[in-house]
C-alpha positions in Angstrom: 16.5 5.6 18.7 15.5 8.9 17.2 13.6 7.9 14.1 12.4 10.1 11.2 10.0 9.0 8.6 10.4 11.1 5.4 7.3 10.6 3.3 5.3 12.6 0.8 2.1 11.0 2.0 0.7 10.8 5.6 -2.6 11.0 7.4 -5.1 12.7 7.3 -4.6 11.5 3.7 -6.0 8.1 3.0 -4.2 5.3 1.3 -2.1 2.1 1.7 1.2 3.9 2.2 -0.3 6.3 4.7 -1.8 3.5 6.7 1.3 1.4 6.7 3.7 4.2 7.6 1.5 5.7 10.3 0.9 2.3 11.9 4.6 1.4 12.0 5.5 4.9 13.3 3.0 4.6 16.2 4.2 1.1 17.1 7.9 2.2 17.2 6.8 5.2 19.3 5.0 2.9 21.7 8.1 0.8 22.0 9.9 3.8 23.5 11.6 5.4 20.5 11.4 9.1 19.6 9.5 9.1 16.2 9.0 12.2 14.0 7.4 12.6 10.6 8.6 15.0 7.8 5.9 15.2 5.2 4.0 17.5 2.8 0.9 19.5 3.4 -2.1 17.2 2.9 -3.3 17.3 -0.7 -3.7 13.7 -1.9 -5.5 12.5 -4.0 -7.5 15.7 -4.9 -4.3 17.7 -5.5 -5.6 20.7 -3.5 -4.3 22.3 -0.3 -6.6 23.2 2.6 -7.2 27.0 2.8 -5.2 27.2 6.0 -2.1 25.8 4.3 -2.1 27.9 1.2 0.9 30.3 1.1 2.6 28.5 4.0 6.1 27.0 3.7 6.3 24.9 6.9 4.3 24.1 10.0 4.8 21.8 12.9 1.9 19.9 14.5 1.2 16.6 16.3 -0.7 13.5 15.1 -1.7 10.9 17.8 1.4 11.9 19.8 3.9 12.0 16.9 5.6 15.2 16.0 4.8 16.0 12.4 6.7 18.6 10.3 4.8 19.6 7.1 6.4 21.6 4.3 5.2 23.2 1.1 4.4 21.2 -2.0 3.3 22.1 -5.6 -0.1 20.5 -5.9 -1.8 19.3 -9.1 -4.6 17.0 -10.1 -3.1 16.5 -13.6 -2.2 13.0 -14.8 0.6 14.6 -17.0 4.1 13.5 -16.2 5.6 17.0 -16.1 3.1 18.3 -13.5 3.6 15.2 -11.4 7.4 15.7 -11.7 7.0 19.2 -10.3 4.9 17.9 -7.5 7.5 15.4 -6.5 10.5 17.7 -6.8 8.8 20.6 -4.9 8.6 18.4 -1.8 12.1 17.1 -2.3 13.4 20.8 -2.1 11.0 22.0 0.6 11.7 19.0 2.9 15.4 19.9 2.8 15.2 23.7 2.8 12.4 24.1 5.3 12.0 20.7 7.0 15.6 19.7 7.9 16.0 22.6 10.4 12.8 21.7 12.1 13.2 18.0 12.8 16.1 18.0 15.3 18.8 15.3 15.6 18.1 11.9 14.3 19.7 8.4 14.4 17.9 7.0 11.3 15.9 8.4 8.4 13.4 6.1 6.8 12.5 7.3 3.3 9.3 6.2 1.5 9.4 5.5 -2.3 7.7 6.2 -4.6 8.4 8.9 -5.4 12.0 7.8 -6.1 13.3 11.4 -6.1 12.6 11.7 -2.3 15.7 9.5 -1.9 17.8 12.6 -2.8 16.2 14.5 0.1 16.8 11.5 2.4 20.5 11.4 1.5 20.9 15.1 2.2 19.0 15.0 5.4 20.7 11.9 6.7 24.1 13.4 6.0 23.2 16.7 7.7 21.9 14.8 10.8 24.7 12.2 10.7 22.0 9.5 10.6 21.6 6.2 8.9 19.3 6.1 5.9 16.8 3.3 5.3 15.1 3.5 1.8 11.8 1.7 1.6 10.6 0.6 -1.9 6.9 0.0 -1.9 6.7 0.1 -5.8 9.6 -0.4 -8.2 10.2 2.9 -10.1 10.8 3.7 -12.9 9.8 0.1 -13.9 6.2 0.5 -13.0 5.9 3.9 -14.7 7.4 2.4 -17.9 5.1 -0.6 -17.8 2.0 1.6 -17.4 3.1 3.9 -20.2 3.6 6.9 -17.9 7.2 7.4 -19.1 8.2 6.8 -22.7 11.2 9.0 -23.1 14.3 6.8 -23.3 16.7 9.4 -21.9 14.4 10.0 -18.9 14.1 6.3 -18.3 17.9 5.9 -18.3 18.3 8.9 -15.9 15.7 7.4 -13.5 17.3 4.0 -13.5 20.7 5.6 -12.8 19.2 7.6 -9.9 17.6 4.4 -8.6 21.0 2.7 -8.4 22.6 5.8 -6.9 20.1 5.9 -4.1 20.2 2.1 -3.4 24.0 2.1 -3.3 24.1 4.9 -0.7 21.4 3.6 1.6 22.4 1.8 4.8 19.4 -0.5 4.3 16.9 -1.0 1.4 13.5 -2.4 2.3 10.9 -3.8 0.0 7.3 -4.9 0.7 7.4 -8.0 -1.5 9.8 -10.8 -2.5 9.5 -9.5 -6.1 10.8 -6.1 -5.1 13.7 -7.6 -3.1 14.6 -10.0 -5.9 14.7 -7.2 -8.4 16.9 -5.1 -6.3 19.4 -7.8 -5.4 19.6 -9.0 -9.0 20.9 -5.6 -10.0 22.9 -4.8 -6.8 23.9 -8.2 -5.2 25.7 -6.5 -2.3 22.9 -4.1 -1.3 21.8 -4.7 2.3 18.1 -5.6 1.9 15.2 -6.3 4.2 11.7 -7.8 3.5 9.2 -5.7 5.4 5.9 -7.3 4.4 2.6 -5.6 4.7 0.3 -6.8 7.4 -2.8 -5.9 9.3 -3.6 -4.3 12.7 -5.5 -7.3 14.0 -6.9 -5.4 16.9 -9.1 -3.3 14.6 -11.1 -6.2 13.2 -14.1 -7.7 14.9 -14.7 -11.5 15.1 -16.2 -12.9 12.0 -19.9 -13.7 12.1 -21.0 -10.6 14.0 -24.4 -9.8 12.5 -24.1 -6.1 13.4 -21.1 -5.7 11.1 -23.2 -5.0 8.0 -25.2 -2.2 9.5 -22.9 0.6 8.2 -22.9 -0.7 4.6 -26.7 -1.1 4.6 -27.1 2.5 6.0 -24.9 3.8 3.1 -26.9 1.8 0.5 -30.1 0.1 1.7 -30.6 -1.6 -1.7 -27.7 -3.9 -1.0 -29.8 -5.8 1.5 -29.9 -9.5 0.7 -27.4 -9.2 -2.2 -24.0 -10.7 -2.6 -21.8 -7.7 -2.4 -18.4 -7.7 -4.2 -16.2 -4.9 -2.9 -13.1 -3.1 -4.0 -11.5 -0.6 -1.5 -8.5 1.3 -2.7 -6.9 3.6 -5.3 -8.8 3.9 -8.6 -5.6 4.3 -10.6 -4.0 3.2 -13.8 -2.6 0.0 -12.4 -5.8 -1.5 -11.1 -7.6 -1.9 -14.4 -11.0 -1.5 -12.9 -12.7 -1.3 -16.2 -12.5 -5.1 -16.2 -14.7 -5.1 -13.0 -17.3 -2.9 -14.8 -17.3 -5.2 -17.8 -17.9 -8.2 -15.5 -20.7 -6.2 -13.8 -22.3 -5.7 -17.2 -22.2 -9.5 -17.8 -23.9 -10.0 -14.4 -26.4 -7.2 -14.8 -29.3 -9.7 -14.9 -28.3 -11.2 -11.5 -30.3 -9.1 -9.1 -28.7 -10.9 -6.2 -25.2 -9.5 -7.0 -23.9 -6.0 -6.5 -20.5 -4.2 -6.8 -19.2 -1.5 -4.5 -16.1 0.5 -5.4 -14.7 2.5 -2.5 -12.0 5.1 -2.9 -10.6 7.8 -5.2 -8.0 8.2 -7.9 -7.3 9.6 -11.3 -9.4 6.9 -13.1 -12.5 7.4 -11.0 -14.2 10.0 -13.2 -13.6 7.8 -16.3 -14.9 4.7 -14.5 -18.1 6.5 -13.4 -18.7 7.7 -16.9 -18.1 4.2 -18.3 -20.6 2.7 -15.7 -23.2 5.3 -16.8 -22.6 4.5 -20.4 -23.1 0.8 -19.8 -26.2 1.5 -17.6 -24.8 -0.5 -14.7 -27.4 -0.3 -11.9 -25.5 -2.9 -10.0 -22.4 -0.8 -9.4 -22.1 1.7 -6.6 -19.2 4.2 -6.2 -18.4 5.4 -2.7 -15.9 8.1 -1.7 -12.8 7.3 0.4 -13.6 6.4 3.9 -11.6 7.1 7.1 -9.4 4.1 8.0 -11.2 3.8 11.3 -14.3 2.9 9.3 -12.8 0.5 6.9 -13.0 -2.7 9.0 -16.8 -2.1 9.3 -17.0 -1.3 5.6 -15.1 -4.4 4.6 -17.1 -6.7 6.9 -20.2 -5.6 5.1 -18.9 -7.1 1.8 -19.2 -10.8 0.9 -16.1 -10.9 -1.3 -13.1 -8.7 -2.0 -11.6 -7.8 -5.4 -7.8 -7.7 -5.8 -7.3 -6.4 -9.3 -4.2 -5.3 -11.3 -3.5 -5.0 -15.0 -1.9 -7.9 -16.9 1.8 -6.9 -16.6 4.8 -9.1 -15.8 5.8 -6.3 -13.3 2.8 -7.1 -11.1 3.8 -10.8 -10.7 6.0 -9.5 -7.8 3.1 -7.4 -6.3 1.4 -8.1 -3.0 -1.5 -5.5 -2.7 -1.9 -4.4 0.9 -5.7 -4.7 0.6 -5.3 -8.5 0.6 -4.3 -8.5 4.3 -7.3 -6.4 5.4 -9.6 -8.5 3.3 -8.4 -11.7 5.0 -8.7 -10.1 8.4 -12.3 -9.2 7.6 -12.9 -12.9 6.7 -13.6 -12.0 3.0 -12.9 -14.5 0.2 -10.6 -12.9 -2.2 -11.0 -12.8 -6.0 -7.3 -12.3 -6.9 -6.9 -10.9 -10.4 -3.1 -10.9 -10.5 -0.7 -13.8 -11.0 2.6 -14.4 -9.2 3.2 -13.5 -5.5 -0.4 -12.4 -4.7 -1.8 -15.6 -6.2 0.7 -17.8 -4.4 -0.2 -16.2 -1.0 -3.9 -16.6 -1.7 -3.5 -20.2 -2.7 -1.3 -21.0 0.3 -3.9 -19.5 2.6 -6.7 -21.2 0.6 -8.5 -17.9 1.0 -10.1 -17.2 -2.4 -10.0 -17.8 -6.1 -7.7 -16.8 -8.9 -9.0 -15.0 -12.1 -6.7 -14.1 -14.9 -6.2 -10.3 -15.1 -8.2 -8.3 -17.6 -10.6 -11.2 -18.2 -14.2 -10.0 -17.5 -15.8 -13.3 -18.5 -13.7 -15.3 -16.1 -14.3 -12.7 -13.4 -18.1 -12.8 -13.9 -18.1 -16.6 -13.7 -16.0 -16.7 -10.5 -18.3 -14.1 -8.8 -21.4 -16.1 -9.9 -20.0 -19.3 -8.4 -19.2 -17.6 -5.1 -22.6 -16.0 -4.9 -24.2 -19.3 -5.6 -22.3 -21.2 -2.9 -22.1 -18.8 0.1 -21.1 -21.5 2.5 -17.9 -22.2 0.5 -17.3 -18.4 0.2 -17.5 -18.1 3.9 -15.1 -20.9 4.4 -12.5 -19.3 2.1 -12.9 -16.1 4.2 -12.4 -17.9 7.4 -9.3 -19.6 6.0 -7.8 -16.2 5.1 -8.6 -14.8 8.5 -6.9 -17.6 10.4 -3.9 -17.3 8.0 -3.4 -13.6 8.4 -3.7 -13.8 12.2 -1.0 -16.4 12.3 1.5 -14.8 9.9 0.9 -11.1 9.2 0.3 -9.3 12.6 1.6 -5.8 12.3 2.7 -5.8 15.9 5.0 -8.7 15.2 6.3 -7.2 12.0 7.0 -3.9 13.7 9.0 -5.7 16.5 11.2 -7.5 13.9 11.7 -4.2 12.1 12.7 -2.5 15.3 15.5 -5.1 15.7 16.7 -4.5 12.1 16.8 -0.7 12.8 18.9 -1.3 15.9 21.2 -3.4 13.9 21.6 -0.7 11.3 22.2 2.0 13.8 24.8 0.0 15.7 26.7 -1.4 12.7 29.6 1.0 13.2 30.0 -0.2 16.8 29.6 -3.9 15.8 31.6 -4.2 12.6 31.3 -7.9 12.6 27.6 -7.8 12.0 26.8 -8.2 8.3 23.8 -6.9 6.4 22.6 -10.4 6.0 22.4 -10.9 9.8 20.6 -7.6 10.1 18.0 -8.7 7.6 17.6 -12.3 8.8 14.6 -11.9 11.1 12.1 -11.1 8.4 13.4 -13.6 5.9 11.4 -16.3 7.6 8.2 -14.8 6.0 9.4 -16.0 2.6 8.9 -19.6 3.5 5.1 -19.0 3.8 4.9 -18.9 0.1 6.8 -22.2 -0.3 5.2 -24.4 2.4 2.4 -26.7 1.5 0.1 -25.7 4.4 1.3 -22.1 5.2 2.6 -23.1 8.6 6.2 -22.1 9.5 
């Protein structure tokens, strides 16, 4: 197949969508398909273009053997909704006007959402290329924006919801990363062809647990962590994570010299969080910049426990943060601060502890207990590692997805195949959350 990924975010940018999309693209390319990427000039999360890209409309380069077409985007570091809207729509327009003529013929266009508006570009490009369109939903939008208070205008909410339905109805396949996303889509559009493409982990990137050398990088970055129980968070410092709860818990544990917190990454909330940590005089909290994904297995392996935080919103009961899978692969016990699907996965795997979201007292207590019983913490980590190796290998997930894509591309030649049949291969993952022991 000739496969195009249409995404606003792609390496060298760092983040969960970038990692997932690039890994899947490389695996499909290794399987013999011709894979291309249509994306924006790198600018996330700082909201700034490199000097070489300023004033350019389009360029074609290569990334690890993949052909990458990059087009202009209006950049901004503002949290305001209007600047963000301009950011999204600028790439929608440039990807069609400048990108479509540079990508060649395609059989299938895979569109990454959010931003939801990129689905419009996907529809245009798929029609121009006479290709199938697969729409991937990694975060329900506008629901998440409404829940976080980013959008309050009722007319705009209605417009976004109508656009969401419009795109879903015209997609040949709608993918979601969690059962909650799939359930939400099918509740509104029962006939939509859907596919559960779970997150996973590139197992080959993680060393065996117990390697003493694995902590060397972390100790080089911060020697004062030696001998301390290090609780780590690696990911976006955004509105949804509610990381102020972590800082409040760190304040409650400030007398515990054996415990430290490391927050790795960037995001719109990071300046405010650093200011709050300074205001609270938190000497046990360390902020690190985003790290290249090649470094992350070594960074994670230097922690003793991984934080999985989200705000207390019903929307997030259907969330399954991608950082969970890498934490399990690194044999880290997880402190899951989100109810619903993420909690169910953690409990099925027996890979950590649950703490109610936005509850710093409960979080401090859970961290204290793990730090006080490191043998139990290590066992939880080993349980998670064994579980993710059995069930969430990205190589296996990519192979199943490849078969679903073949099904979508051949549907006009095999009219008897139904959307349900095309999606069946990944459905088996759902039983992991319902089985008593996690085996399937």
